[in-house]
N, C-alpha and C positions, 0 to 999 in steps of 0.2 A: 381331841375334843372340840365339835363344831362350835362356833359362833353362836350364841343366842338366836340372831335372826335368822340364820340355815337349821337351828334347830326346831323353828315354830313356823317354818316356810314349809308351802307343799309343792310339787313339782311335776310336770306334767310328764306324762310316760304313755306309752301306746304299744299294741302290736307292729314290730315292721315286718313288711312283708321280704323284702331283698336279705335281713338276719334273722327273719323267724324269731323273734322272741322280742321280748318287752325292751322298751328303749328309752331314753329322755329323748322330746321334741323340742324341736324350737319353730319359730314363724319367718317364713322368710315373704317377699313378694314377689309375685312371678311377673312377666316382660307386660302383663295387662292392669297391673299395679292389684291384681287378688292376693291376697292374703294365703300361703301355704301352709301347711306341715308340715314339717319334717324329721327323719333322725338323724340325730347327731354324730351318728356313728358314720351311715354312709349317706346321708342328704335324698335318700330316696322321698316319697310322695308318702306321707301318711295318710290313710284314710277310716281308720277305724277309731272308734271312740275312746275319748283322754281318760286316761285313771289319773288324778291327781294323790299322789303318794308323799310320806313324809320323807327325812333327809335318811333314816335309818330303814327304808323302804328302798331307796333309791340307791344306796351303798348294795343293798342285798342282791341289785341287777348287776354289779361288779363297777359300779363307779365310786370316787371318794371325792371329798371334799379337803382342802388346803394344800396344802406344799404336793408333791408326786414323792412317793415313795421310792426309795436309793434302790433300786434295781435294774438289774442289766439285761439287754434282751427282748426284741419284739414282743410284744403281750404281758412287759412286766412291767411298761413305761419308760424305759429305757433309751428309747428311741425317738421319742418323743412326736410320731409319728400318727398314733393312736389317741383315743380319748379314756380307753380302758385301761 
């Protein structure tokens, strides 16, 4: 069950050219002090228009909220090195 604040929030997503799929994005500051939108999975620059989506839509992209599922192996979240 998602927390109420997560349930009602909207999250920035866009198509990542490197991942070739819709991903969550974040803002970073480059060396010139300018904001850059980046992919949370690979840190690639995102230039596509943002889509603001619900928590349920974020989960459909393969992300999850809360504690990680207890799985092992890469891709299952067991190695701790990937965000999905």
